[in-house]
C-alpha positions in Angstrom: -5.3 64.6 -26.0 -5.1 60.9 -24.5 -8.1 59.3 -23.7 -6.7 58.7 -19.9 -6.6 62.4 -19.7 -9.9 63.8 -20.9 -11.3 63.5 -17.0 -8.8 65.8 -16.0 -10.3 68.7 -18.9 -13.9 68.5 -17.9 -15.8 69.2 -15.1 -16.7 66.3 -13.1 -19.6 67.6 -10.9 -22.6 69.1 -10.8 -22.3 72.9 -8.5 -24.8 70.6 -5.9 -21.9 67.5 -6.2 -19.1 70.1 -5.9 -20.5 71.1 -2.8 -21.0 67.7 -1.1 -18.0 66.2 -2.1 -16.5 69.6 -0.7 -18.2 68.6 2.7 -16.3 65.1 2.5 -12.7 66.7 1.8 -13.7 68.7 4.8 -14.3 65.6 6.7 -11.8 63.6 5.6 -10.0 62.6 8.7 -12.9 61.9 10.2 -13.8 59.3 7.4 -10.4 57.9 7.2 -10.1 57.4 10.9 -13.9 55.9 11.5 -13.4 53.7 8.7 -10.2 52.1 10.0 -11.9 51.4 13.5 -14.8 50.0 11.6 -12.4 47.5 9.9 -9.7 47.3 13.1 -12.2 46.9 16.0 -14.2 44.1 14.1 -17.4 45.6 13.4 -17.2 45.4 9.4 -16.5 41.7 10.1 -19.4 41.2 12.6 -22.0 42.9 10.2 -20.6 41.0 7.0 -21.0 37.6 8.9 -24.6 38.3 10.0 -25.1 38.2 6.2 -28.3 39.5 4.5 -30.3 39.5 7.6 -28.4 41.9 9.3 -27.9 42.4 13.1 -28.9 45.2 15.5 -26.4 47.2 17.6 -26.8 45.4 20.7 -25.8 42.0 19.1 -22.5 44.4 17.6 -22.3 45.1 21.4 -22.3 41.9 22.6 -20.4 40.6 20.3 -17.6 42.7 20.6 -17.8 43.9 23.8 -17.4 47.1 23.3 -19.4 50.2 25.1 -22.9 50.7 23.4 -21.9 54.4 22.8 -18.1 53.5 21.3 -20.3 51.2 18.7 -23.4 53.3 17.7 -20.8 56.4 16.8 -18.7 54.6 14.7 -21.9 52.4 12.6 -23.7 56.0 12.7 -20.5 57.1 11.3 -20.6 54.2 8.7 -23.9 55.0 7.5 -22.6 58.5 6.5 -19.9 57.2 4.5 -21.4 54.8 3.1 -19.9 51.8 4.3 -23.1 50.3 6.0 -27.2 50.0 5.8 -29.9 50.2 8.3 -32.7 48.2 7.5 -35.3 47.6 10.2 -32.9 48.3 12.9 -30.7 45.9 11.5 -27.0 47.2 9.6 -26.0 45.4 6.7 -22.8 45.8 5.1 -22.8 47.8 2.1 -20.4 47.5 -1.4 -17.9 50.1 0.0 -18.0 48.1 3.4 -17.3 45.1 2.1 -14.1 46.9 0.0 -13.1 48.4 3.3 -13.0 45.1 5.0 -12.0 42.4 2.6 -10.0 44.4 -0.9 -6.2 43.7 -0.3 -5.3 47.3 -2.2 -7.4 48.9 0.0 -6.0 47.5 3.3 -2.6 48.1 2.0 -3.2 51.8 0.9 -4.9 52.1 4.5 -2.1 50.9 6.5 0.3 53.0 4.9 -1.8 56.4 4.8 -2.4 55.5 8.7 1.4 54.4 9.9 3.5 55.7 7.7 1.8 59.4 6.7 -0.7 60.3 8.8 0.8 62.6 11.2 3.6 63.5 9.2 0.9 65.3 6.7 0.2 68.2 9.4 3.7 69.6 7.7 2.9 69.0 4.3 2.7 73.0 3.6 5.9 73.4 5.3 7.0 70.4 3.2 5.9 72.7 -0.1 7.3 76.2 1.1 10.7 74.6 2.4 11.1 72.0 0.2 12.1 69.1 2.5 10.4 66.3 3.8 9.1 68.2 6.5 6.6 65.7 7.6 9.5 63.2 8.2 10.0 64.4 11.8 7.2 62.7 13.0 9.0 59.0 12.1 13.0 59.8 12.2 13.6 63.6 13.7 17.4 63.7 12.7 16.6 62.5 8.9 16.7 64.0 6.1 15.0 61.3 3.7 12.8 58.4 4.8 15.2 56.0 2.6 18.4 56.6 5.1 16.4 55.2 7.9 13.8 52.3 5.9 15.4 49.6 7.6 15.2 51.3 11.4 12.2 52.4 11.4 9.7 51.0 13.8 8.7 47.5 12.8 5.1 48.7 12.1 5.8 51.5 10.3 8.4 49.6 8.0 5.6 46.6 7.8 3.2 49.2 6.1 5.9 50.7 4.2 6.9 47.4 2.5 3.5 46.1 1.9 2.5 49.1 -0.1 5.8 49.2 -2.2 5.4 45.4 -2.6 2.2 45.0 -3.6 2.5 47.2 -6.8 5.7 45.8 -7.6 5.6 41.9 -6.8 2.5 41.3 -9.2 4.1 42.7 -12.4 7.4 40.3 -11.9 6.0 37.7 -13.5 5.4 39.3 -17.3 8.6 41.2 -16.7 10.6 38.7 -16.4 10.2 36.9 -19.8 10.6 40.4 -21.6 14.1 40.8 -19.7 14.9 37.3 -20.2 13.8 37.2 -24.1 17.5 37.5 -25.1 20.4 35.9 -23.0 21.2 37.5 -20.1 24.5 37.1 -17.7 24.8 39.6 -15.4 21.9 42.1 -14.3 22.4 45.6 -12.6 19.7 46.2 -9.9 19.7 49.8 -8.9 17.6 50.3 -5.9 17.7 46.8 -4.9 15.5 47.7 -1.7 14.9 44.2 -0.1 15.9 42.4 -2.8 13.0 40.7 -4.1 13.7 41.5 -7.9 17.2 39.7 -7.4 14.9 36.6 -6.2 13.0 36.3 -8.8 15.6 36.4 -11.1 17.5 34.1 -9.1 15.1 31.5 -9.7 13.9 32.2 -13.2 17.3 31.5 -14.4 19.6 29.2 -12.7 23.1 30.8 -14.1 22.2 35.1 -14.0 24.2 36.8 -11.5 23.0 40.0 -9.8 24.6 43.0 -8.5 22.7 45.0 -5.5 23.0 48.0 -5.8 22.0 50.4 -3.0 22.5 52.2 0.4 24.2 49.8 3.0 21.4 49.6 5.3 19.0 48.0 2.8 21.6 45.8 1.3 21.7 44.3 5.0 18.2 43.3 4.6 18.4 42.3 1.3 21.3 40.1 1.8 19.1 38.8 4.5 16.6 37.4 2.1 18.7 36.7 -1.0 20.8 34.1 1.9 17.5 32.9 3.1 16.8 31.8 -0.7 19.8 30.1 -1.0 21.0 32.6 -3.9 24.0 34.4 -2.2 26.3 32.9 -4.3 24.9 34.9 -7.4 24.3 37.6 -6.3 27.1 40.6 -5.3 26.7 43.7 -3.1 27.8 47.0 -4.3 27.2 49.8 -1.5 26.6 53.4 -3.3 24.8 56.5 -2.3 23.7 57.2 -5.8 23.5 60.8 -5.2 26.7 62.0 -4.1 28.7 63.4 -7.3 31.6 61.1 -7.2 30.1 57.9 -7.2 29.9 55.6 -10.1 27.7 52.5 -11.0 30.0 49.0 -11.6 29.9 48.0 -15.6 29.8 44.9 -17.4 25.9 44.1 -17.2 23.8 43.1 -19.6 20.8 44.5 -18.3 20.4 47.3 -16.0 16.9 47.3 -13.4 15.1 49.9 -12.0 11.9 49.5 -11.0 9.8 52.0 -8.9 13.2 53.4 -8.0 13.9 57.0 -10.3 9.8 58.5 -8.9 12.5 58.7 -5.7 14.0 61.5 -7.2 13.8 64.8 -8.5 14.2 65.7 -12.1 17.8 67.0 -12.3 18.3 64.0 -10.0 17.0 61.7 -12.0 18.9 63.0 -15.1 22.4 62.4 -12.7 21.4 59.0 -12.2 20.6 57.8 -15.8 23.5 59.7 -16.7 25.3 57.5 -14.1 23.8 54.3 -15.8 24.8 55.7 -19.6 28.3 55.6 -18.6 28.8 52.3 -17.8 26.4 51.2 -21.0 27.3 49.3 -23.9 25.3 49.8 -27.8 23.8 46.5 -26.5 23.1 47.1 -22.8 19.3 47.2 -22.1 18.3 49.5 -19.1 14.7 48.5 -18.1 12.8 51.4 -16.0 9.5 50.2 -14.3 7.5 53.1 -13.0 3.8 53.9 -12.3 2.5 56.9 -14.4 -0.7 58.6 -13.4 -1.3 59.9 -17.2 -1.2 56.1 -18.4 -3.6 54.3 -15.8 -6.4 52.9 -17.9 -9.0 53.7 -14.3 -9.7 57.2 -12.8 -9.1 55.8 -9.9 -5.5 54.5 -10.5 -4.9 57.8 -11.5 -6.0 59.5 -8.5 -4.6 56.9 -6.3 -0.6 58.1 -8.0 -1.5 61.7 -7.9 -2.1 61.4 -4.4 0.7 59.3 -3.5 3.1 62.1 -5.3 2.2 64.2 -1.6 4.0 61.2 0.6 7.2 62.1 -1.6 6.7 65.9 -0.7 6.0 65.1 2.8 7.9 61.9 3.8 10.2 60.5 1.2 12.6 63.5 0.0 10.8 66.7 -0.5 11.3 66.9 -4.0 10.1 63.8 -6.3 6.7 62.2 -7.0 4.6 59.8 -9.1 5.6 61.4 -12.6 3.7 62.1 -15.7 5.6 59.9 -18.6 6.3 62.7 -20.4 8.6 64.4 -17.6 10.6 61.0 -17.5 11.1 60.9 -21.1 12.3 64.2 -20.8 15.1 63.1 -18.3 16.0 60.3 -20.5 16.3 62.4 -23.2 18.5 64.9 -21.3 20.9 61.4 -20.1 21.7 60.5 -23.6 19.1 57.8 -23.8 16.5 56.7 -25.9 12.9 54.8 -25.2 13.2 51.9 -28.0 9.9 50.0 -26.4 7.2 50.5 -23.6 4.6 48.6 -22.2 1.7 49.6 -20.6 -1.0 48.1 -18.1 1.9 46.0 -16.5 0.9 44.3 -13.1 -1.6 46.9 -11.5 -0.2 50.1 -12.4 3.4 50.1 -14.1 4.9 51.3 -17.6 7.8 49.4 -18.5 10.6 51.5 -21.0 13.1 49.7 -22.7 15.8 51.9 -23.1 19.1 52.1 -24.6 22.0 54.7 -25.7 21.5 56.8 -27.7 23.2 56.7 -31.4 25.5 59.7 -31.6 
């Protein structure tokens, strides 16, 4: 058994610890919202600024202009959460509080959960029973998937979605680009172009490469704006497509096909169909790069936890049928599409694995 999966085959808690953890789960919405309020209302900031000497309740009230009651219930909740310490009547920031206030990943994750998912997750069980993103009704009542309305979501929601998506992919580009361009590349097909960030990164890395952006029309509009802002439109071609429509085909003639955090947006059958469309336009020399976050390939337990929970966003909000996959599931889909993984690198950026895929020998 892979060492990274050992944690899931052994009991992690004593009976007492399990009961304590169960209570934290039971009150999890309270913990989340009070932690966010401690951050957003400035209480964590004020306590951090007080340093090792700490700050008393009255001083926090004076500093922020909140009622004594509001501050008191929040700081007392913070004590129970473990974000704050109370020493001689003065509040200090604990390690957990420091991360809630300052850690970029925590901030991105919390905003994504709150702005995109929180209301929708009331419908999770409906999503599981019905195989559809029932929670999407809270964001876009008429939409069937979140992807068709990403470009028109309310600004705050879209901002949190994009920051979440980009936080985990953007820091991988510097590692991946040398791998892509380790041999001559004239044309790249970016399937699932999103906001055009990958095309921009490629255009800046190689002054000659041409990139074809392949996505839904609404997403291409946003990508075009970003590409134009970087002065790269002359080397970028748009290819609007509904990848799930049975009759659509991908454009041919590319040296590299790029799919980053794309296939996890689809069910297993849909992944096979998409990969077959890619295989149909690949030659023996075409390289398909798939960059994904597999929960079984994570070095740290917390990373696996985050990915396993993020799967439920797909269940409840995105499309009702996809997830952050175990790597073996994706490998099976690749094989069914007539393709072969010829190389694989884990630990790319924060949590990614990048697979180099070629057409299988006849």
